[in-house]
C-alpha positions, 0 to 999 in steps of 0.5 A, a space after each residue: 761397551 758403556 758410554 764414556 759419560 756413564 762411567 763413574 769418574 770417582 771410584 774409591 774403596 770406601 767403607 760407607 759405614 764410617 763417616 769422615 769429618 768436616 774439613 773446618 773441624 780439622 782446622 780447630 784440631 790444628 789450632 788447639 792441638 798442633 801439628 801432630 794432632 792435625 796430622 793424625 786427624 787428617 790421616 784418619 780422615 783421608 782413610 775414611 774418605 778413600 784418599 789413595 795411599 800415595 796421598 795418605 803418605 803425602 799427608 804424613 810427609 807434610 805433617 813430619 815436615 811441619 813438625 820439623 818446622 815447628 821445632 825449628 821455630 821453637 828453637 829460634 825463639 828460645 834465648 840460648 843464653 838464658 834458656 827461656 822463651 816467651 811462652 805466648 810468642 812460642 805458642 803463637 808461632 807453633 799454632 801458625 805452623 800447625 794451621 798452615 800445615 792443616 791447610 795443606 792437609 785439607 787441600 790434599 783431602 779436598 777432592 775426595 771430600 767433595 766426592 763425599 759431599 756429592 753422595 749426600 751423606 752426613 759427616 761424623 762427629 769429631 768431638 771425641 777423636 778431636 778432643 783426644 787428638 788435641 790433648 794427646 797431640 799437644 802434650 806430645 808436641 810440647 814435650 818433643 819441642 821442650 826436649 829438642 830445645 833443651 838438647 839444642 842449648 
């Protein structure tokens, strides 16, 4: 029987050939791409880190809830009599929601990210996937918000 101290405490089914992304880089994706982009990147990164399935589902749940909050904020900031909103105020509000969402998503990933750091491995580059998520997520989120706000009028 192995000594309790010698037994590994963090065991995960992780593909070590696919490197996860830095946590701070995910915050940039959230700021520029919004809630959808942040959630997609966090979910993929959680899989790369070996985060358990329950926490992966929690990431999707937090992202969905944050998207609902972003849509609600956009609806509240729209002047229903004219159907217009202040573009800069709306962008700022949705970015605040996205960054707050990202902070929660990073907190969920943190234990496995620390375990990855202890292995001494290097992180992967988020440039390509991050840029794709920023562009795709921002477009989808803007269209979704515009549609819901239009229906709400």
